[in-house]
C-alpha angles and dihedrals in degrees: 000000000000090000093052092044090054092048090048091049091050092049092047092048091048090051093048095047091044088053090046091053093049092047093046091049090053094047093047089056087067090071109097120230113246094215138052140062124290127186114212136178115238100043123117097196143359119296129193122214106191122183133198129216091283093052093251109154127228107194120196123184138163095236140017096253091060093039094058092039088058090044089058091047094049094043091051089050090057105030113012095134092048091049093051093045093051097050093043090052093052091044090053092240106118090115089069086067105030105025127230094334089083099038090103092058091045091054091048094054096038088055091066091063096228089162091071093053092047094047091047091050093048094047093056102032117128119255095248094053092046090051090053092050093047094049091048091049092052089053093051091049092048088058094048094048095049098047120073092177109062125178118300094258089068089048093051096045094039087226120150112204117238120228114290117242137187088257089062090057090055091050089052087050089050089059089057090050090049091053092051095048124097152222112015094107093050093051093049092046090052090056090050091051092045090053089065103029109024126250099284098049091043089058089067088067094061107054117172107205130326092256093051127075123252112271094255094136090051091049095049093056085091098046092114089064116075101238091221088068092058093055125052117234093233123043116236110255098191117112133052103206121065120217094246091057091061103049133017115274119234109257111193101205112110134133132206131166142162130205122206121221091265089073101039130083092232099045089239127112126263122204121194135182138172114176113205116213140160113299103254139151113252101030125242087242136059130184127238139162112210122191139175132136093276103033133040127161137138130197142081124336132191114237108258095027120095100208137078107257098192132359141077135311103189094271109035130040122196137180133179144210130185115270090207085229118188096231096147129070129183115214119199106222129200108232138188136179123228124173092341093309128115119228129186129202116244122174093329097318128103105225126188113252112244115244138203130177122230124196116211118199112208126198109247094002140081116269118268125216121211130186115226116201127204139191128198088275095055141271119349107241096200099102093035098051096050088059094057117074095204086067095035096131094043105057122105124224112253092244097044121134086239135046138187119237122187126219111194125180098220099133121120099055094138093056092043093061091050089048093059091044090053093044090060088054096044114128099179138036089251090053089053095051092048089053092049090051088065094056095094099147097056127065108214143148103230113201108185141160152160128220093288106025141051130192145173126213131166120217135204144072109283116198120235109221124206090219138359128016102265092234091127129024118292133208108260105192099076099047095224092118096046125126119255106191135301136288112266113247092240090065095053118106115276136164134180130190094346119202093245089065099234143065125205139172131183104172086281130132100286096181133054115278091247094049109151094231116066107226101162147312091216099087118160123242111299099221099089091052090047090053092050091051091048095051102033092043090060097039117109110161104028122181133184088262090060090052093051089051091049093051088054094047114136100180112129117213087191090061089055091050091051091049089053090050094049101041112020114038138055091278089068090072092045089053092048090052092047092050090051089061095055123104114268096260093045092046092053092050093046091051090049091051090049090052090055091051101047116113095252092056101035123045095187094251111130099215120180098204131087117297088044096120095129094052089050092053090045093052092046090050092053090049098049094038089058091052095042091052104042111015095082091063100033105030169122100106094246096046119116090236093057092046089051090050096049091046092047090056089063093059105060148331101340141213097241096059092038092052095045095051106028115013111070089149096055116130089223093075089073113084104225090203093068133067096230125068113249124211134205090263094051093048092047091049091051091046092054090057092043090051090059091049090049091053091048091051094049102035107019132254098289105097098199090063094058115111133176087223092059091059098033118053145165110232118177107204123182115224090239097049094103093050102049128085115273093253091061099048094088089052091059106039132059127198155320096228124176111261128207126194127033138218093302098054126086089237091060122211101161124188132183108264109227093014112065142314094246109128110247102174130042142162097279090190138007122206132180125179112188108185092199091073125082087234103028105179129093126171142167136172130192143275094358148301096265128066091201111102091210093057120098086228095060094095109359095117096058104079104027097039118012098044094041100039091234116149134217129228121254098193129200099174111098096230092050092047091053092048094049105037104057105152113078131196113187118208114200131185 
């Protein structure tokens, strides 16, 4: 029996590995060759696609039609699956690929009515922009039609991509606009919190900035509505795929800055940018250099869009961060049903809700038709939200007395595309600002410059509200909170060549708190901007080396603030008294934790490497303090409310840091599960002891072996990694790698406080343009240029560039281009 079992095992193993080899051979065929000659219909003249050792393409053509045709061809070669997935998500058509598992997400996105915005944009788009989109689409289709072996995702899903069209580009652009728009999630989360805590207590969970009051007035707009009627008693269980598993989540953690010649060693400007996005594989960005006689630009591009989004064009460099603009408002509508029709109350009149029918095609199933209803404020989210588990506790029953309607300032897409096209062609600072003025559908801090000038300009269409700030949901039936137009571009914040010699943004509040134009209340954490001011304000002779060091900076200003709280102010005595009341074991652990965190032992730098015991204790303290403070009201750990809270803390200035530093009187310090009343000091004392226990549990009892990088890791996981055979998993995923920093450091490695230490946001690209150099531009992304796991360029930027902070040349000088881009693919008509 043993003999036959052994023979059977050998035969089975041979069969499996033979099958693996055949499958791997087929999947590896989907990687395009970087050299050769290809003849393609649709070209006017010969085009060269040269690639360097990272697979970054330099595309040179004799005219723009051929240039953007080749751009489509090259982009499809690197990211076809990502392009298709993005446009299908925004079109609400993922179910055509994945079946009914993604129907909930399709309903959610179809509800927004993106089709109307896209069709309006396409109908009025200028001829030049339309020509670019058409040429790009022909190039994508040329790639699809000439490649029988497409990336493995198409093989696994058995999905054959349909021809790409200009409309698809605008849907891909719509995904960018969606990611830059705020604050739908915050408003929905507030309703979920209010359903458990009431309006006033829920407001404590959405602080604005320490010098601004809690949004109690915003919260109490809804006091006439019993909060129990806004939240169903039982969460909807339908749906298996959460929204944030289908498309990238917006991650507001980017830096950009520019130094004028007065602060550089050379006397020339330096422009820097590192956009921080959700950790994904592949990245949301890819790098290209496009050149023809009438267009040249190099930088990062979004898959599905044929233009350089940020980068350098030989004269002007530009980088962006999210403004955190509040471009979305939820209006609570009063509803009623009569004879099968839905009516909503508007200024004393009951008006019929507008309706449109949407047909959803589902792989392997019969099509499903859904009715989407709208009020004057926008689409009613009731039926959409109850389909999406991430909002499970926020949806409203279809026949509720109240509904949620969404207003979203997404108009202006046609001009926005032309704005980015013109920005790449800008030759002067005035040209650049005029181009930015057209970018109405994206909300960005543009920091830009040439060799002698630097400037900052925000873009987007900001709604003017009759009343309130729109931070939290507003009553819709009276009309007093309605929008009445948009802020003119000329009134948006702008600065050029400031006397301090530098400009910097980090998703922070960039205007005074009493600024006359309401931009947002959703500012990100202030510490990264504070660090930039600290370093740049004291810099005199900056070089590119200094900028590389700054992009890799892992110093946490928040750690310094916490040290000041624990050791310097009146709270230090309160904490000492609270620790004295702990049990002996807890007291010993808390004292030990405090010793690791004191200024002499901890310099505030969150290193990942060995001898990083203090950063590990600090990170563990933040994690357990968050749970000890808020889990009793918002838990348990797996509840939708707790998940909403931990995700919300990634988006902006958050309740845990606000409570720890500035809210000793918060009701959340009291643990409602105990008879006594806890204080900030007692919760902090307990959390110090719990942090030591957490480190012992995760890393063992020997303190000197503790490392921040053992707790806190980068792990690049492909969306399909759970669905593929075991022998393919290592082909798809990369990591884990030790991660330094956190969400308060310039080198961002954000994690969800109270949830896990897995890094969720990273610098998805790093760019430096030093105008003192003959070839000034340097740029990398992560993990690699290709989205194909079987390509050598799937992950080749992680170790040598991302983890080290090293950058990569983006040359414009002919001799440097020829030396760097050695592989050539010739496209001929």
